[in-house]
C-alpha positions in Angstrom: 81.5 106.1 63.3 83.4 107.1 66.2 82.0 106.5 69.3 82.6 107.9 73.0 81.7 105.6 76.2 79.9 106.2 79.4 80.2 103.3 82.1 77.3 103.2 84.6 77.0 101.3 88.0 74.8 98.1 88.0 70.7 98.9 88.6 68.6 95.9 89.1 65.0 96.9 88.2 63.6 94.8 91.3 66.3 95.9 93.7 63.9 96.5 96.6 61.8 93.3 96.1 65.2 91.5 96.1 66.2 93.2 99.7 63.0 92.2 101.2 63.5 88.6 99.6 67.3 88.5 101.0 66.0 89.6 104.4 63.5 86.8 104.5 65.9 84.2 103.2 68.8 84.8 105.2 66.5 84.8 108.5 66.1 81.0 107.6 69.5 80.2 106.5 73.3 80.7 107.4 74.4 84.5 106.7 75.9 85.1 103.6 79.4 85.9 102.9 80.6 89.6 102.7 82.1 90.2 99.2 84.9 92.8 99.0 83.9 94.1 95.6 80.3 93.2 95.4 77.0 91.9 96.8 75.8 88.5 97.3 72.4 87.4 96.3 70.0 84.9 97.5 70.2 82.2 94.2 67.5 83.1 91.8 67.1 82.2 88.1 68.0 84.2 85.2 65.5 85.1 82.6 65.5 83.1 79.4 67.5 84.8 76.4 68.9 83.7 72.8 71.9 85.5 71.8 74.6 84.5 69.2 78.1 83.5 69.9 81.4 84.4 68.2 81.0 80.9 66.0 77.6 82.0 65.1 75.8 79.4 67.2 73.0 80.2 69.4 73.5 80.6 73.1 70.9 80.3 75.5 70.3 80.5 79.7 70.9 76.5 79.1 74.3 76.9 77.9 75.1 78.3 81.3 74.2 75.2 83.1 77.2 73.0 84.4 79.7 76.2 84.7 80.1 78.6 86.9 80.1 81.7 85.0 81.4 85.5 84.9 79.3 87.4 82.6 80.3 90.9 81.4 78.7 93.5 79.4 80.9 95.9 77.1 81.7 96.1 73.4 85.1 95.7 71.4 85.4 99.4 70.7 85.3 100.3 74.3 88.5 102.6 75.0 89.2 101.7 78.6 87.1 99.8 81.0 86.3 96.7 78.6 89.9 96.0 77.7 91.0 96.6 81.5 88.4 94.3 82.7 88.6 91.2 80.2 92.4 91.5 81.1 91.9 91.2 84.4 89.6 88.3 83.8 92.0 86.7 81.8 94.6 87.0 84.5 92.3 85.2 87.0 91.4 82.4 84.8 95.3 81.8 84.3 95.7 82.0 87.6 93.1 79.5 88.7 94.5 77.3 86.0 97.9 77.3 87.0 96.7 76.5 90.6 95.0 73.5 89.2 91.6 74.9 91.1 88.8 72.8 91.1 86.4 75.5 89.7 87.5 77.9 87.0 84.5 79.9 85.7 83.8 80.6 82.1 83.9 84.3 81.2 81.0 85.3 78.9 81.5 88.7 77.3 78.3 89.9 76.1 78.3 92.8 73.4 76.0 95.9 73.9 76.8 97.5 70.5 75.2 95.2 67.7 76.1 97.7 65.1 80.0 97.2 65.5 80.2 93.9 67.3 79.0 91.0 64.7 80.4 87.3 65.4 83.2 87.9 63.4 84.4 90.8 65.4 84.0 89.2 68.6 86.0 86.1 67.2 88.8 88.4 66.3 88.8 90.5 69.6 88.4 87.8 72.6 91.5 85.6 71.6 93.7 89.2 72.5 92.7 88.2 76.2 91.7 84.6 76.4 91.0 81.9 73.3 88.2 80.3 76.1 86.3 83.5 76.3 82.8 83.2 75.0 81.6 86.3 73.2 77.7 86.7 72.6 75.8 89.5 70.7 72.2 89.8 69.4 70.2 90.2 65.9 69.7 93.6 66.8 70.2 96.4 69.0 66.5 96.4 70.5 67.2 92.7 71.1 70.4 92.9 73.5 69.2 96.1 75.3 66.1 94.1 76.3 68.0 91.0 77.3 70.2 93.4 79.6 66.9 95.1 80.9 65.9 91.9 81.7 68.8 91.0 84.2 69.0 94.4 85.4 72.1 95.7 83.5 71.9 99.1 81.9 72.9 99.0 78.1 72.0 101.6 75.7 73.6 103.4 72.5 72.9 107.0 72.1 73.2 108.6 68.9 74.7 112.4 69.2 74.2 115.2 67.4 77.6 115.1 65.8 77.3 111.8 64.3 79.3 109.9 67.1 77.4 107.4 69.4 78.0 106.8 73.0 77.5 103.4 74.7 76.4 103.4 78.1 76.6 100.1 79.7 77.2 98.6 83.6 80.8 97.8 84.7 79.4 95.1 86.9 80.1 91.2 86.4 77.5 88.9 87.2 78.2 85.6 88.9 76.2 82.7 87.8 76.5 79.3 89.4 76.0 76.0 87.1 72.0 75.8 87.8 72.2 79.1 85.7 71.1 81.1 88.8 72.5 84.7 89.6 74.5 84.6 92.7 76.5 87.8 93.1 77.0 91.2 91.3 80.7 92.2 91.7 81.2 96.1 91.1 84.7 96.7 91.5 87.4 97.8 91.7 88.6 94.9 89.9 91.8 93.0 90.9 93.0 89.4 90.2 93.2 88.9 94.1 89.9 90.5 94.9 88.1 88.6 92.5 89.5 85.2 93.2 88.7 85.6 96.8 85.3 86.8 96.3 84.6 84.3 93.6 85.7 81.8 96.2 83.3 82.9 99.0 80.6 82.9 96.7 81.4 79.3 95.3 81.8 78.2 99.0 78.2 79.7 100.0 75.1 77.9 100.5 72.8 78.4 97.5 
């Protein structure tokens, strides 16, 4: 089935509460860093989830521990934003490795289209960008949409009257620290220099 794609900015369900939390947090702590392409947040644990990686293994919140992670929601049949963003993330990873940077984040690509993206499709797709990228999918479309909603990310497949379907999803990159806590939301426009600078600000900021 052919598809069309619509991209939405990140929408966090508890944004108002988070704003109040941030005000109280920063009243007692040093000022947060100012990011060029996103928003820094007080550290907060991600909700529990269970997905399937491109090798058929379970991937949970616990697998984020011990690594800085950049999480991006998309799908492999995406015509423009997804491949562009993944290409930029691959260039970021290559740049950090070449510079022997002490902190190189893992990139986690979460498919929001389980109809098209099983583990084998992800295993074929992601090495086109970086063989170390982690690809995740869910057992069903409702499962991945529910997981995205718990993270405050828009992800929805809509059937159209002409037999095609559109995929609505956030263009945001979530920055997760080695304790599995959300630390920032990056919203673009993305470039290697902007991503690298903002990521370093986030890593160096107090939790």
